[in-house]
C-alpha positions as CSV (number, residue, x, y, z in Angstrom):
1,M,124.8,90.8,93.1
2,K,121.9,91.7,95.4
3,N,123.8,94.8,96.6
4,V,124.3,96.0,93.0
5,V,120.5,95.6,92.3
6,Y,119.6,97.4,95.5
7,F,122.0,100.2,94.7
8,F,120.6,100.5,91.2
9,L,117.0,100.7,92.6
10,F,118.1,103.2,95.2
11,W,119.8,105.3,92.5
12,L,116.7,105.2,90.3
13,T,114.5,106.2,93.2
14,C,116.8,109.1,94.0
15,I,116.9,110.3,90.4
16,G,113.1,110.1,90.0
17,A,112.4,111.9,93.3
18,A,115.0,114.5,92.7
19,R,113.2,115.6,89.5
20,G,110.4,117.3,91.5
21,E,109.6,121.0,91.3
22,T,112.6,123.2,90.6
23,T,113.2,126.2,92.7
24,V,115.9,128.9,92.3
25,S,117.0,131.3,95.0
26,A,119.8,133.8,95.8
27,D,121.0,134.8,99.2
28,L,123.7,137.1,100.7
29,S,125.6,136.1,103.9
30,A,125.0,139.7,105.2
31,T,122.9,142.6,103.9
32,T,125.1,145.2,105.5
33,T,128.9,145.3,105.4
34,D,131.8,147.7,105.3
35,L,134.5,148.2,102.7
36,D,136.9,145.8,104.5
37,H,134.6,142.8,104.5
38,P,133.5,140.8,101.5
39,V,130.1,139.2,101.5
40,R,129.2,135.7,100.2
41,L,126.5,135.3,97.5
42,E,124.9,131.9,97.1
43,I,122.7,130.9,94.2
44,R,120.8,127.7,95.0
45,I,119.0,125.5,92.6
46,D,116.8,122.8,94.2
47,G,115.3,120.0,92.1
48,G,117.3,120.8,89.0
49,R,120.8,120.6,87.6
50,L,122.9,123.3,86.2
51,T,126.7,122.8,85.5
52,K,127.7,126.3,84.3
53,P,127.6,129.0,86.9
54,P,125.3,131.9,86.1
55,E,127.0,135.2,85.3
56,V,126.4,137.9,88.0
57,V,127.0,141.5,87.3
58,A,126.2,144.4,89.7
59,N,127.1,148.0,89.3
60,G,129.6,149.2,91.9
61,L,130.4,145.7,93.1
62,T,133.0,143.1,92.2
63,V,131.5,139.7,92.0
64,S,133.9,136.7,91.7
65,F,132.9,133.1,91.3
66,V,134.4,130.9,94.0
67,G,133.0,127.5,93.5
68,T,130.2,125.0,93.1
69,S,128.8,122.4,95.5
70,S,126.2,119.7,95.1
71,R,124.0,118.2,97.7
72,M,121.8,115.1,97.7
73,Q,119.6,114.4,100.6
74,M,117.3,111.5,101.3
75,L,114.6,111.9,104.0
76,N,111.8,109.4,104.4
77,L,112.4,108.1,100.9
78,Q,112.1,111.6,99.5
79,A,115.2,112.6,97.7
80,T,116.2,116.2,97.0
81,A,119.2,117.4,94.9
82,S,120.7,120.9,95.2
83,T,123.4,122.8,93.3
84,I,124.9,125.8,95.0
85,F,127.0,128.4,93.2
86,T,129.1,130.6,95.6
87,Y,130.4,134.0,94.8
88,L,132.4,136.6,96.7
89,V,131.0,140.1,96.6
90,V,133.4,143.1,97.3
91,A,132.3,146.7,97.3
92,T,134.6,149.5,96.1
93,D,132.6,152.4,97.5
94,E,130.1,153.1,100.2
95,G,126.4,153.1,99.4
96,V,123.4,150.9,98.8
97,F,123.9,148.5,95.9
98,Q,121.4,146.4,94.0
99,I,122.2,142.9,92.7
100,P,119.7,142.5,90.0
101,S,117.6,139.3,89.6
102,I,119.5,136.6,87.7
103,N,118.0,134.6,84.9
104,I,118.8,130.9,85.0
105,D,117.9,128.3,82.4
106,V,117.3,124.9,84.0
107,G,116.2,122.1,81.7
108,G,114.9,124.5,79.0
109,K,112.8,126.4,81.5
110,E,113.6,130.0,82.6
111,Y,113.9,130.8,86.3
112,R,114.6,134.1,88.0
113,T,116.1,134.9,91.4
114,A,114.9,137.8,93.5
115,A,116.9,141.1,93.4
116,L,119.2,141.6,96.4
117,T,120.3,144.8,98.2
118,L,123.6,145.3,99.9
119,K,124.3,148.3,102.1
120,V,128.0,149.2,102.4
121,V,129.1,151.5,105.2
122,A,132.3,153.3,106.0
123,K,135.3,151.3,106.9
124,T,135.6,150.2,110.5
125,P,138.5,151.8,112.3
126,S,141.5,149.9,111.2
127,R,143.5,148.0,113.8
128,T,147.0,149.1,114.3
129,A,150.1,147.4,115.6
130,T,151.6,148.9,118.7
131,A,155.1,148.8,120.2
132,S,154.0,146.0,122.6
133,R,152.5,144.1,119.6
134,P,154.7,145.1,116.6
135,Y,152.7,142.8,114.3
136,F,149.7,140.5,114.3
137,G,147.3,138.9,111.9
138,E,143.7,137.8,111.6
139,L,141.9,135.3,109.6
140,I,138.5,136.3,108.1
141,I,136.1,133.5,107.4
142,P,132.7,134.6,106.0
143,K,130.8,131.6,107.2
144,D,130.2,130.0,110.6
145,A,129.7,126.4,109.4
146,A,130.6,124.4,106.4
147,F,130.0,120.9,105.2
148,V,132.7,118.4,104.1
149,G,134.0,119.3,100.6
150,E,132.5,122.7,100.5
151,Q,134.7,125.5,99.1
152,L,135.1,128.3,101.6
153,P,136.9,131.5,100.8
154,M,139.1,132.9,103.6
155,E,141.1,136.1,103.9
156,M,144.3,136.5,105.8
157,R,145.2,140.0,107.0
158,F,148.6,141.1,108.5
159,Y,149.3,144.3,110.4
160,F,152.7,145.7,111.0
161,N,154.1,148.5,113.1
162,Q,155.5,151.2,110.8
163,R,158.9,150.9,112.5
164,I,159.3,147.3,111.4
165,T,160.9,146.7,108.0
166,F,158.9,144.2,106.0
167,Q,160.0,142.5,102.8
168,P,156.9,141.6,100.9
169,Y,156.6,138.6,98.6
170,P,157.8,139.2,95.1
171,Q,155.2,140.4,92.6
172,G,152.8,137.6,91.8
173,Q,153.8,135.2,94.5
174,F,151.7,134.1,97.4
175,P,152.5,132.7,100.9
176,M,152.7,128.9,100.8
177,I,149.9,127.2,102.7
178,D,150.6,123.5,103.3
179,G,147.7,121.1,103.7
180,E,145.2,119.1,101.8
181,S,142.8,120.9,99.5
182,F,144.1,124.5,99.9
183,V,143.9,126.8,96.9
184,T,145.5,130.2,96.9
185,K,144.2,133.1,94.8
186,K,145.0,136.7,94.5
């Protein structure tokens, strides 16, 4: 019974401490990229809770929602709660693009992120398969570190020598990736 009471008191302390000042921020994983590499956009809400991801629209960019993660941290009896919305940003053309500030309503109060700028340069020279290496693949991971349970988009690229006959997957089917917690999207 004591453990239940302690847990309840701990939970009330966390909830009360987590309701401090709310801050909202947006950040890109890189400010310069090329047409081949997507960039990760994170919208972070500290000290507040939002369940529905904000809509992000930017001219010349395709912005796709990837997932939500929540984080609760307790340090010296000070609790902080964060919600992070992750998006994948893909450019269709070269140039400098502006992601406008995003309005976010948290608990009836309106917050605004800062506008972000993304510079997209020409494609890097594509890698080609050679006679000695008739095919190869690479795995593109946009982040160096992740925490347990975080959704992390990855891209698999395959390169084939033109002399190799290749039978692609039928329309609408994806390669099967076995393992726990893998999701495949187009």
